[in-house]
N, C-alpha and C positions, 0 to 999 in steps of 0.2 A: 887149047879150047876143046872142051868135050863135045861130042856130037849131041844135038838136041833130041831128046826122046819125048814121046807123047806121055804127058801126065794122065794116068788113067783113073785115079781115085783120090779121095781125100788124104789117105795115109801117104800116098806117093807125093802129093803136092806139099804136105807138111814136111816130109823127109827132105824133099828138094829145097824147100824154103829154108829149113834149118841148116842145110849144107851151105847155102849161100849167105845166110844171115849170121850164123854162128850161135844164135840164141833167139828165143821168142822176143817179140817186141821191137825188132829192128827192121827198118824198111829195106826191101830188096827190089831191084828193078825187075819188072815182069819178064823181061827178056832172059833173065837167068833161070826161069822156071821151065823153059822148053820152047818149042816152035810156036810161032804166033797164032796160027789157026787153032791149035789144040788148047793153048793157054786161054785164048779168048772164049772158046767154047766151054771148057771145063769150069773156068772161074765165073763165067756168066751163069752157068747152071747152079754153082754153089752160092752165088750171090742172091739167087732167087729163093733159096732154102733158108728159112729163118733160123733153124737149128744150127746151121753151119755159118751163115753170113754174119751172125752177131760176133763171131771171133775174127772175121776178116775185115781189114781196114784198107781201103784203096785210097790212093793219093795221085793227083795229077800234078806232077812236078816237072823238073827238067829231065829230059830223056826221051827215049822212044815211046810213043803213045800207042796204047792198045785199046781196043773197043770192048769194054766190059758192060754188057747190058745197055748199049747205046751211049755210054759215056766214055770220054777219053780218060785213061788212067795210065800211070807210068810205074807206080810202086805199090807193093803190098806189104802190110804188116799183119802178123798173126799173133793173137793173144795166146799165152800158155794154157789158158783154160780150155782150149780146143781139145786137149788131151782127154777131157771128160766124155767126149763123143767118139773117140778113136777106138 
């Protein structure tokens, strides 16, 4: 298991997501993106930004729940079209 690092920006979140998912469009557990507090903070901020959030799809499924903008979420899927803003 790799040590969890703080995701600092959109590019890093996307890179970390792709490492876990293998490709765009695959759901990954939020826990695979880093430490809880940082993941919740960074993804909540991205979820509030329309230009970013339209490419992010959260899901509350089986697994460890994270608080993203006040809602319990367990997984994230990112659309490949996010490359247009990276």
